[in-house]
C-alpha positions in Angstrom: 9.2 -4.2 -9.8 7.2 -1.0 -10.2 8.0 2.3 -11.7 7.3 4.7 -14.4 6.7 4.2 -18.1 9.7 3.5 -20.3 12.0 2.9 -17.3 13.2 -0.6 -18.3 11.0 -2.7 -16.0 10.2 -5.3 -18.6 13.8 -5.6 -19.8 15.2 -5.9 -16.3 12.5 -8.4 -15.3 13.2 -10.6 -18.3 16.9 -10.5 -17.5 16.5 -11.4 -13.9 13.9 -14.1 -14.7 16.1 -15.6 -17.4 19.1 -15.7 -15.1 17.4 -17.1 -12.0 14.7 -19.3 -13.6 11.8 -17.1 -12.3 8.5 -16.7 -14.1 7.9 -13.1 -15.3 4.6 -11.5 -15.0 4.3 -8.4 -17.2 1.3 -6.4 -16.0 0.7 -4.8 -19.4 0.2 -8.3 -20.9 -2.7 -9.1 -18.5 -4.7 -5.9 -17.9 -6.1 -5.3 -21.4 -9.4 -3.7 -22.4 -11.1 -7.1 -22.6 -10.9 -7.3 -18.7 -12.6 -4.0 -18.0 -15.8 -4.4 -16.0 -17.8 -1.1 -16.1 -19.2 -1.6 -12.6 -15.8 -2.5 -11.1 -13.4 -0.2 -13.0 -15.0 3.1 -12.4 -12.1 5.1 -13.8 -10.4 2.7 -16.3 -13.7 2.0 -18.1 -14.6 5.6 -19.0 -10.9 6.5 -19.8 -10.6 3.5 -22.1 -13.6 4.9 -24.1 -11.8 8.2 -24.9 -10.4 8.9 -28.3 -6.6 9.7 -28.4 -7.5 13.3 -28.9 -9.9 13.3 -25.9 -7.3 11.4 -23.8 -4.3 13.6 -24.4 -6.0 17.0 -24.6 -7.5 16.8 -21.1 -5.7 19.1 -18.5 -2.6 17.4 -17.3 -3.7 17.4 -13.7 -6.8 15.5 -14.6 -4.7 13.0 -16.7 -2.4 12.5 -13.6 -5.2 11.8 -11.1 -7.1 9.6 -13.4 -3.9 7.9 -14.6 -3.0 7.0 -11.0 -6.5 5.7 -10.4 -6.3 3.6 -13.5 -3.0 2.1 -12.2 -4.8 1.3 -8.9 -7.5 -0.6 -10.8 -4.8 -2.4 -12.9 -3.2 -3.4 -9.7 -6.5 -5.1 -8.6 -6.6 -7.0 -11.8 -3.0 -8.1 -11.4 -3.6 -9.2 -7.8 -6.6 -11.3 -9.0 -4.1 -13.1 -11.4 -1.3 -13.5 -8.9 -3.5 -14.7 -6.1 -4.6 -17.6 -8.4 -1.1 -19.0 -8.6 -0.5 -22.0 -6.3 2.8 -20.6 -4.8 4.9 -23.5 -6.2 6.8 -21.2 -8.7 8.6 -17.9 -8.1 7.2 -15.0 -9.9 8.6 -11.5 -10.6 5.8 -9.1 -11.4 6.4 -5.9 -13.1 4.1 -3.0 -13.9 3.6 0.7 -13.5 0.6 -0.4 -11.4 2.8 -1.6 -8.7 2.5 1.6 -6.7 4.5 1.8 -3.4 1.5 2.1 -1.1 -0.3 -0.8 -2.7 2.7 -3.1 -2.7 3.4 -2.4 1.0 -0.3 -3.1 1.9 -0.2 -6.5 0.1 3.2 -7.7 0.8 3.7 -6.3 4.3 7.1 -5.3 3.2 8.0 -2.6 0.7 11.6 -3.8 1.0 10.8 -6.7 -1.4 10.2 -4.3 -4.3 12.1 -1.9 -6.4 10.9 1.0 -8.5 12.6 2.2 -11.7 11.8 5.8 -12.4 12.5 7.7 -15.7 13.2 11.4 -15.5 11.0 13.7 -17.6 14.1 14.7 -19.6 14.7 11.0 -20.4 11.1 10.4 -21.4 10.9 13.4 -23.7 14.2 12.4 -25.4 13.5 8.7 -25.7 9.8 8.4 -26.5 10.2 9.8 -30.0 12.3 6.8 -30.8 9.3 4.6 -30.2 7.8 5.6 -33.5 5.2 2.8 -33.7 3.7 3.6 -30.3 4.0 7.3 -30.8 2.2 7.1 -34.2 -0.5 5.0 -32.7 -1.1 7.0 -29.6 -1.1 10.3 -31.3 -3.2 9.2 -34.2 -6.3 11.3 -34.5 -5.0 14.1 -32.3 -5.8 17.5 -33.7 -2.6 18.9 -32.2 0.0 16.1 -31.9 2.7 18.3 -30.4 0.5 19.4 -27.5 -0.8 15.9 -27.0 2.7 14.6 -26.8 3.7 17.4 -24.4 0.7 16.6 -22.2 1.5 12.8 -22.3 5.0 13.4 -21.2 4.0 15.8 -18.5 1.5 13.3 -17.2 4.0 10.4 -17.2 6.6 12.6 -15.4 4.1 13.7 -12.8 3.0 10.1 -12.1 6.7 9.1 -11.8 7.2 11.9 -9.2 4.1 10.8 -7.3 5.7 7.3 -7.1 8.9 8.8 -5.7 6.9 10.8 -3.2 4.7 7.9 -2.1 7.7 5.6 -1.7 9.4 8.1 0.6 6.3 8.2 2.7 5.9 4.4 2.8 8.3 3.0 5.4 9.5 -0.5 5.1 7.5 -2.9 7.2 9.3 -5.6 9.0 
């Protein structure tokens, strides 16, 4: 289950897994900073070293392109984990890193995946309710309002890129 940030992927994954006895794999729980290898994660490594102010005050187009590349690197880490399973249990993986083209390349079938996408309007209206995350991610920003605006613009653009990529990725049979 792929899709944009704050789209309900984790919640829906947990509901499905609970109902059907499937093991959930939440990508966010497995791709932390401790797994970054500077020689291997050529985008994630330098981005992870930025302060919040440096991260959010970059031009939005740079945030989008590096954000997508970071997701691609996360996908690689997730695949390392998932390929280590013995296949005896059913797993439902969820993450923003499950980009349509990557899922189709690995599974051979993009029809075995769904993507949940939040609109920019939804993101902008709901993120302020996540006060703990917001306070953390905007701490140290010289201009929190601009930082938040850039963050939401980045997430909305990444979401739209997922929609566009999915429409270009025909189901394989």
